[in-house]
C-alpha positions in Angstrom: 82.6 2.7 38.6 82.1 1.3 35.1 78.7 0.9 33.8 78.8 -2.8 33.9 78.7 -2.4 37.7 75.7 -0.4 38.1 73.3 -0.8 35.3 69.9 -1.8 36.4 68.5 -4.6 34.0 64.8 -3.5 34.9 65.6 0.1 33.5 66.6 -1.8 30.1 63.4 -3.7 30.2 61.5 -0.4 30.9 63.5 1.5 28.1 62.6 -1.3 25.7 59.1 -1.7 26.4 58.4 2.0 26.4 59.7 2.1 22.7 57.4 -0.7 21.9 60.2 -3.1 21.1 60.4 -6.8 21.9 63.5 -8.5 22.8 63.7 -10.0 19.1 63.1 -6.3 17.8 65.8 -4.9 20.0 68.4 -7.6 19.3 68.3 -7.0 15.6 69.2 -3.4 16.3 72.3 -4.5 18.5 75.3 -6.4 17.7 74.2 -9.0 20.3 71.8 -12.0 20.1 68.2 -12.3 21.6 69.6 -14.9 24.1 72.3 -12.5 25.3 69.9 -9.6 25.6 67.7 -11.9 27.6 70.3 -12.8 30.1 71.2 -9.2 30.4 67.6 -8.3 31.1 67.4 -11.0 33.8 70.6 -9.9 35.6 72.5 -13.0 34.6 75.1 -11.2 32.4 76.8 -7.9 33.0 76.7 -5.0 30.5 79.8 -3.7 29.0 80.6 0.1 28.7 80.4 -0.4 25.0 77.1 -2.2 25.3 75.3 0.2 27.3 76.4 3.1 25.1 74.9 1.3 21.9 71.7 0.5 24.0 71.4 4.1 24.9 71.6 5.3 21.1 69.2 2.5 20.0 66.5 3.3 22.9 67.1 7.2 22.8 67.7 7.4 26.5 70.7 8.9 28.1 72.9 6.4 29.6 72.3 7.6 33.2 68.7 6.2 32.6 69.6 2.7 32.8 71.4 3.3 36.3 68.3 4.3 38.0 67.1 2.5 41.0 63.8 4.2 41.5 60.9 1.5 42.5 59.2 -0.5 39.8 55.3 -0.7 40.6 53.0 -3.2 39.5 49.6 -2.4 37.7 47.0 -0.5 39.2 43.3 -1.4 39.4 42.5 -0.1 36.0 45.5 -1.6 34.5 44.7 -5.1 35.8 41.3 -4.9 34.0 42.8 -4.0 30.5 45.6 -6.4 31.0 43.1 -9.3 31.2 41.6 -8.4 27.8 42.9 -10.8 25.1 42.1 -8.4 22.1 44.6 -5.9 23.0 48.1 -6.9 21.7 50.5 -7.5 24.7 53.4 -5.5 22.9 50.9 -2.4 22.9 49.9 -3.0 26.6 53.5 -3.4 27.6 54.5 0.0 25.8 51.5 1.7 27.6 52.3 0.4 30.8 56.3 1.2 30.6 55.3 4.8 29.3 53.3 5.3 32.3 55.8 4.0 34.8 58.3 6.5 33.2 56.0 9.5 33.6 55.5 8.1 37.3 59.1 8.3 37.9 59.1 11.7 36.4 56.2 13.1 38.5 58.0 11.8 41.7 61.3 13.7 40.7 59.4 16.8 40.1 57.5 16.6 43.4 60.5 16.3 45.5 60.9 20.0 45.4 57.4 21.2 44.9 54.1 21.0 46.6 50.9 20.9 44.7 48.8 21.2 47.7 46.3 19.1 49.4 44.9 16.1 47.5 40.9 16.4 48.1 40.0 13.4 46.3 39.3 10.5 49.0 38.8 6.7 48.6 35.3 5.3 49.5 35.1 1.5 50.1 32.2 0.1 48.1 32.7 -3.4 49.0 31.8 -3.6 52.7 28.3 -4.4 53.7 25.9 -1.3 53.7 28.5 0.5 51.4 27.3 3.3 49.2 26.5 2.7 45.5 28.4 4.2 42.7 25.7 6.8 42.4 25.8 7.6 45.8 29.7 7.8 45.9 29.5 10.3 43.0 27.2 12.5 44.8 29.6 12.3 47.9 32.6 13.2 45.7 30.8 16.1 44.0 29.9 17.4 47.2 33.7 16.9 48.7 35.0 18.7 45.6 32.4 21.5 46.1 31.1 20.9 42.7 28.1 23.5 42.0 24.9 22.3 40.7 24.6 21.9 37.0 27.1 20.9 34.3 31.0 20.4 35.3 32.4 23.4 33.1 36.0 22.0 33.1 36.7 18.3 34.2 40.3 18.5 33.7 40.6 21.7 36.0 38.5 20.0 38.7 40.6 17.0 39.0 43.9 18.9 38.8 42.6 21.5 41.4 41.6 18.4 43.6 45.3 17.3 43.5 45.4 14.8 40.4 47.7 14.8 37.8 46.4 14.3 33.9 49.1 13.2 31.6 48.6 12.8 27.9 49.7 9.6 26.6 50.0 8.1 23.1 47.7 5.3 23.6 48.0 3.1 20.4 44.7 1.3 20.5 41.2 2.4 20.5 40.4 -0.4 23.1 41.9 1.7 25.9 41.0 5.5 26.4 42.8 6.1 29.9 44.2 4.2 32.6 44.7 5.6 36.1 46.9 4.6 39.3 47.1 6.0 42.9 50.3 4.8 44.7 50.8 5.6 48.2 53.0 8.7 48.6 52.0 10.0 45.2 48.8 12.1 43.8 46.6 10.3 41.9 47.6 10.2 38.3 45.4 9.8 35.1 47.0 8.8 31.8 44.7 9.7 28.9 44.5 9.6 25.4 43.7 13.3 24.1 43.3 12.3 20.6 39.7 11.9 21.2 36.5 14.1 21.1 36.3 16.2 24.2 33.0 14.8 25.4 34.5 11.3 25.4 37.7 12.6 27.4 35.4 14.2 30.0 33.3 10.9 30.5 36.5 8.8 30.4 38.3 11.1 33.2 35.2 10.7 35.4 35.3 7.0 34.7 38.9 6.6 35.9 38.2 9.2 38.8 35.5 6.4 39.9 38.2 3.7 39.6 40.4 5.9 41.9 37.9 6.5 44.3 36.1 3.1 44.6 38.3 0.4 43.5 41.2 -0.6 45.5 40.4 -4.3 44.5 39.3 -5.2 41.4 35.9 -6.9 40.8 33.8 -8.3 38.0 31.5 -5.3 38.1 34.1 -2.5 38.1 33.7 -1.1 34.7 29.9 -0.9 35.2 30.4 0.8 38.6 32.9 3.3 37.1 30.3 4.2 34.2 27.7 4.6 36.9 29.7 6.9 38.8 30.7 8.9 35.7 27.1 9.3 34.7 25.8 10.7 38.0 29.0 12.9 38.5 28.6 14.5 35.0 24.8 14.4 34.8 23.1 14.2 38.3 19.8 12.4 38.2 18.0 14.9 40.1 19.1 17.8 37.8 18.9 16.2 34.5 15.8 13.8 34.9 13.1 16.7 34.0 14.9 17.4 30.7 14.8 14.0 29.2 11.4 14.0 28.2 10.4 13.6 24.6 13.8 13.4 23.4 14.9 14.2 19.7 18.0 14.7 18.1 17.4 18.5 18.1 16.8 18.3 22.0 20.1 15.9 22.3 22.0 18.5 20.5 20.8 21.3 23.0 21.4 18.8 26.0 24.9 17.9 24.9 26.1 21.6 24.6 24.7 22.2 28.1 26.0 19.1 29.8 29.0 18.9 27.6 28.6 15.2 27.2 28.0 13.0 24.0 24.6 12.5 22.6 24.9 8.8 22.9 25.6 9.2 26.7 22.5 11.4 27.2 20.5 8.5 25.6 21.9 5.9 27.5 21.4 8.2 30.8 17.6 8.4 29.7 17.2 4.9 29.5 18.8 4.2 32.8 16.6 6.7 34.4 13.4 5.0 33.0 12.7 8.3 30.9 12.6 6.3 27.7 12.1 2.8 26.8 14.6 0.4 25.1 12.8 0.8 21.7 13.0 4.5 21.9 16.9 4.4 22.6 17.3 2.0 19.9 15.3 4.3 17.5 17.4 7.6 18.7 20.6 5.4 18.1 19.5 4.5 14.7 18.7 8.1 13.7 22.4 9.1 15.0 23.8 6.3 12.9 21.9 7.3 9.8 23.5 10.8 10.0 27.0 9.2 10.8 26.9 10.3 14.4 27.6 6.8 15.8 31.4 7.0 15.4 31.7 10.8 15.5 29.0 13.3 16.5 29.1 16.8 15.0 32.4 18.7 15.5 30.2 22.0 16.0 28.6 20.6 19.2 32.1 19.6 20.8 32.7 21.0 24.2 35.7 23.5 24.6 39.0 21.8 24.7 40.2 21.2 28.2 44.1 21.1 28.5 46.3 19.4 31.3 48.6 21.8 32.8 49.9 20.6 36.4 52.5 18.0 34.8 54.2 20.4 32.6 53.9 23.4 35.1 55.9 21.3 37.5 58.6 21.1 34.9 58.4 24.8 34.0 58.8 26.0 37.6 61.9 23.9 37.9 63.3 26.1 35.2 61.6 29.6 36.0 62.1 29.5 39.8 64.6 26.7 40.7 67.2 27.7 38.1 67.2 24.5 36.3 68.6 24.6 32.8 67.0 22.5 30.2 70.1 20.2 30.1 69.8 19.5 34.0 65.9 19.1 33.9 66.3 16.5 31.0 68.8 14.6 33.1 66.5 14.7 36.1 63.8 13.5 34.1 65.7 10.8 32.3 65.5 11.9 28.9 67.4 13.6 26.1 67.1 17.1 25.5 65.0 16.5 22.3 62.8 14.5 23.9 62.3 16.9 26.8 61.5 19.8 24.3 58.8 17.6 22.5 57.3 16.6 25.6 57.1 19.7 28.0 55.4 22.7 27.1 55.2 26.3 29.0 52.0 27.1 30.8 52.6 29.1 33.8 50.7 27.9 36.7 52.2 29.0 40.2 53.0 26.4 42.6 54.4 26.6 46.0 58.3 25.8 46.5 59.2 23.5 49.5 61.8 25.3 51.4 
């Protein structure tokens, strides 16, 4: 069968957007016009064997990448929110979403042979009359996941042990820290920019967990609700409240080391719990700004690094226990071997093989 008979035009679009290229950008790298490329991506023109070889080389994906027929899913709730923001270049958004979709495809392929266990994260509808508030939902999820009193020692491990998969992404904008999606038949997946301070990563993951749990349908308050969820999930009001009297920078430093959240988050938490006034909060923020802490808090106060493992372990077990070679696993995951080596690391968590 020739390439022109089974190339999937959607995969050409996905491959192009995942590399951050517009049609114009890509046509300049190919011996075809943008109009021809547009017709190919629309399915109006077939692709010759020679064209797919060139496209494969330009985009850096193996030729079989463009023949895949995996479902192309639309954006999730948190993606929809960011898609509406006009100050994020559409080219960057398309690259982020295309990369997320490819990672989603890879997860699906890896999970065909492996079982990561039960998914303990559950959805709670907050739109029904009499539904719990985001704060109450956070308490319910802490109880469901058997989180002990006090600070969460490792948010990444907590989410992964509950059945979520956390995947680092190169998010080329400071306007998006993370995105999440939970498609039926898959575990919840969190795409996170790990090039951030650890305290921010922890809060961001809890914010996305709030979206996963609460927001099946977008609403105008969803970002505020996710923040309220994250604050209560990381800093339960009945546990932190008595520590928020007479706040100073020195006390904020100590609280940060204990709760593993940013000093700015603690100030905001104190204000939301009516432990300090708006003026007191403004004064503390100003003190932080004078010391240069507004954009980057002291490195020596940062919580220990938390590293996602589950996504990479799925690949490792294919090699260590299922006997895949690097070439075979690269083919399964729709990437060239060099990209596979760059993306996947060895960790060693033991998962159950489906017999």
